[in-house]
C-alpha positions in Angstrom: 34.1 4.3 -25.0 33.8 6.1 -28.5 30.4 8.0 -27.6 32.3 9.2 -24.4 34.8 10.3 -26.2 31.9 12.2 -28.8 30.1 13.4 -25.3 33.8 15.2 -23.9 34.2 16.6 -27.4 30.4 18.1 -27.3 31.4 19.2 -24.2 34.2 21.2 -24.7 32.7 23.0 -28.0 30.3 23.6 -25.2 32.8 25.2 -23.1 34.1 27.0 -26.3 31.0 28.7 -26.8 30.2 30.2 -24.0 33.6 31.8 -23.7 31.8 34.0 -26.5 30.0 35.8 -24.3 32.5 36.1 -21.6 34.9 38.2 -24.2 31.7 39.9 -25.3 30.9 41.1 -22.0 34.7 42.6 -21.2 34.0 43.9 -24.6 31.0 45.9 -23.5 32.9 47.1 -20.5 35.5 48.2 -22.3 33.1 50.3 -25.2 31.3 51.7 -21.8 35.0 52.3 -20.3 35.8 54.4 -23.5 32.4 56.4 -23.4 31.3 56.8 -19.8 32.4 55.0 -17.0 36.3 55.8 -18.5 37.6 52.8 -15.3 39.7 51.4 -18.3 41.2 48.1 -16.8 38.9 46.5 -14.9 37.0 45.1 -18.6 40.7 43.2 -19.0 40.4 40.3 -16.6 37.4 39.1 -18.0 38.4 39.4 -21.7 41.6 37.4 -20.5 39.5 34.9 -18.6 37.2 33.7 -21.9 40.2 34.0 -23.8 42.0 31.6 -21.6 38.2 29.7 -21.7 38.2 29.5 -25.8 41.9 28.3 -25.6 41.6 25.5 -23.0 38.5 24.1 -24.5 40.2 24.1 -28.0 42.6 21.5 -26.0 39.5 19.7 -24.9 38.2 19.2 -28.0 41.3 17.9 -29.9 41.8 16.0 -27.1 38.7 14.3 -27.0 38.7 14.0 -31.2 42.3 12.1 -31.4 42.1 10.6 -27.9 45.3 12.3 -26.4 45.1 11.9 -22.6 47.6 14.5 -22.1 45.1 17.4 -23.5 41.9 15.9 -21.6 44.1 16.0 -18.4 45.2 20.0 -19.3 41.6 20.8 -19.7 40.7 19.5 -16.9 43.6 20.6 -14.6 43.6 24.3 -16.2 39.9 24.8 -16.4 39.7 23.9 -12.9 41.3 27.2 -12.1 39.7 29.0 -14.6 36.4 28.3 -13.1 37.4 29.4 -9.7 39.1 32.4 -11.4 35.6 33.1 -12.7 33.9 33.1 -9.4 36.5 35.1 -7.8 36.0 37.9 -10.3 32.4 37.5 -9.8 32.6 37.8 -6.0 35.1 40.7 -6.7 32.7 42.7 -8.6 29.8 42.5 -6.4 31.8 43.2 -3.3 33.0 46.6 -4.7 30.1 47.6 -6.1 28.0 46.5 -3.0 27.6 49.9 -1.8 26.0 52.9 -2.6 22.8 54.1 -5.2 21.6 57.4 -6.0 19.7 59.5 -4.0 15.7 60.2 -4.4 14.7 63.7 -5.1 11.4 65.3 -4.6 9.1 66.0 -8.0 12.4 64.7 -9.9 12.8 61.8 -12.2 16.5 61.6 -11.9 18.8 60.9 -9.0 21.4 63.0 -6.8 24.7 61.1 -6.4 26.8 61.4 -2.5 30.6 59.9 -2.6 29.8 59.5 0.9 26.9 56.9 0.1 29.8 54.6 -1.2 33.0 53.2 0.0 35.8 50.3 -0.2 38.7 49.9 -2.6 36.9 51.5 -5.9 36.0 54.2 -3.9 38.8 55.3 -2.8 40.9 54.5 -6.3 37.7 56.8 -8.3 38.7 59.7 -5.6 42.2 59.6 -5.4 43.1 62.8 -7.1 45.4 61.5 -9.0 43.5 58.8 -10.9 40.4 61.2 -10.9 42.4 63.2 -13.4 42.3 60.8 -16.0 38.6 59.5 -15.3 37.5 63.7 -15.4 39.3 63.7 -18.8 37.7 60.9 -20.1 34.3 61.9 -19.1 35.1 65.8 -20.6 36.3 64.0 -23.9 33.4 61.7 -24.2 31.1 64.7 -24.6 28.7 63.1 -22.6 27.3 66.6 -20.9 27.9 68.6 -24.4 24.8 66.1 -25.8 22.7 66.6 -23.2 20.7 69.3 -25.0 17.4 69.2 -26.4 14.8 71.1 -27.5 10.9 70.2 -29.1 9.7 71.3 -31.9 12.4 74.1 -31.6 12.0 75.2 -28.4 14.6 74.8 -25.4 13.9 72.4 -23.0 12.0 74.5 -19.6 13.0 73.2 -16.3 10.1 71.5 -15.9 10.8 69.0 -18.7 14.2 68.9 -17.5 13.2 67.6 -13.9 11.5 64.8 -15.6 14.5 63.7 -17.5 16.0 60.2 -16.4 19.6 61.4 -16.0 22.3 58.8 -16.4 24.5 58.8 -13.2 27.3 60.3 -15.3 24.7 63.3 -16.7 23.5 63.9 -12.6 26.6 64.0 -10.7 29.0 65.3 -13.6 27.0 68.1 -15.7 24.8 69.6 -13.2 25.4 70.9 -9.5 23.8 69.0 -6.7 19.9 69.6 -6.2 20.7 70.6 -2.5 22.8 73.4 -4.0 19.4 75.6 -4.9 21.0 76.6 -8.3 18.8 77.8 -10.5 18.1 76.1 -14.3 19.3 78.0 -17.3 19.5 75.0 -19.7 21.1 71.8 -19.1 24.4 72.9 -18.5 24.0 76.0 -17.8 22.8 77.1 -13.6 22.8 80.2 -11.7 23.2 80.6 -8.4 20.6 81.5 -6.3 19.6 85.0 -4.4 20.4 83.4 -0.2 22.0 80.6 -0.9 23.8 79.1 2.0 24.8 75.6 1.2 26.8 72.9 3.2 27.8 71.3 0.2 31.2 71.4 -0.5 30.2 70.4 -4.3 28.3 73.7 -4.6 31.1 75.9 -4.8 32.6 73.4 -7.3 30.0 74.0 -9.8 31.0 76.0 -12.7 29.0 77.0 -16.0 32.4 77.0 -17.8 31.8 74.3 -20.1 35.2 72.7 -19.9 34.6 72.4 -16.1 31.6 72.0 -15.0 30.9 69.3 -12.2 34.3 67.4 -12.8 36.1 68.1 -9.6 33.1 67.4 -7.8 32.1 64.6 -5.4 29.0 63.9 -6.8 31.0 63.9 -10.6 33.3 60.8 -9.0 30.1 59.3 -6.9 28.6 59.2 -10.8 31.2 57.4 -12.1 30.8 54.6 -9.5 26.8 54.2 -10.0 27.4 53.9 -13.0 30.4 51.3 -13.2 27.9 49.6 -10.1 25.2 48.7 -13.1 27.2 48.4 -15.8 29.6 45.3 -13.6 26.1 44.1 -12.1 24.5 43.5 -16.1 28.2 42.0 -17.3 27.9 39.6 -13.9 24.7 38.6 -14.6 25.7 37.1 -17.9 28.8 35.8 -15.9 26.9 33.7 -13.7 24.7 32.3 -16.1 27.7 31.3 -17.9 29.4 29.9 -14.9 26.3 27.8 -13.8 26.9 26.3 -17.4 30.1 26.0 -17.4 30.7 23.9 -14.1 28.0 21.5 -15.1 29.6 20.9 -18.2 33.4 20.5 -16.4 31.3 18.1 -14.0 29.8 16.1 -17.1 33.1 16.1 -18.8 35.1 15.0 -16.3 32.9 11.7 -15.4 33.4 10.9 -19.1 36.6 11.2 -18.8 37.0 9.3 -15.8 34.9 6.4 -17.3 37.4 6.5 -20.5 40.1 5.7 -18.4 38.3 2.7 -16.5 37.3 0.9 -19.8 41.3 1.8 -20.8 42.4 -0.1 -17.9 39.3 -2.5 -17.9 39.8 -3.8 -21.9 43.6 -5.5 -21.5 42.2 -7.4 -18.3 39.1 -8.8 -20.4 41.6 -9.7 -23.8 43.5 -11.3 -20.8 40.6 -13.4 -19.3 39.0 -14.4 -23.4 42.5 -15.6 -24.2 42.4 -17.8 -21.0 38.8 -19.2 -21.2 39.6 -20.2 -25.4 40.4 -23.8 -25.4 43.3 -25.2 -26.6 43.2 -26.3 -30.1 45.5 -29.4 -29.0 43.1 -30.5 -26.2 41.0 -33.9 -26.3 
């Protein structure tokens, strides 16, 4: 029985350690939200789940060390729902980022992004005017576009060099006009209209060389945010899936060890009674 308690304590300590990468993933998403993605509420469910696992695993660890049945039951009961919440978060993350990706361009290393390629709850939220005002302001304040400039040996980047750059979704969608608009490259964030332009994309008329405007009001910028979110969430979800698998294994083994402890505790009095009955009376001849 003591070895089972040690096993339960060890498993709970492992669960405590597994909460650290979950919290780390939430903090990483938070840092992305403050720099480029600018969706500042999406990381909190992950952080809350990680902190909950940490607290509950400590309760289970204490319960195993001190053989406190109530704490062990509390650990098993609450952890079951936490695992369910983590599964729900992973499914949600993949569901809202399932559709949409950048479009490849001829003779360009970067991709163009179109809002119509995305759909669902996340797209509706990003496209909402009141919410987009906050996101676009965040992107502007992050200085993503102003930091795009490059020079080689003191010579500014040429159009050919720029075409070979692998831009982030935010850089491609918000800091330059869509390629189909036919704007002429001057530098990374300055593009002049060409003669005879007949653009069908409404973003073409939204583009501005004003460094405070650029394409922050463009649908391509909204699509770039969605693509950036998809990339960030998928990276975080890979870690969460690995942690979830290990956490489920830990939970199943811990539950089996706890049931074994309960069975031993229930059998011990009966065993002692049988031994007492089997002992001969000292007065028996």
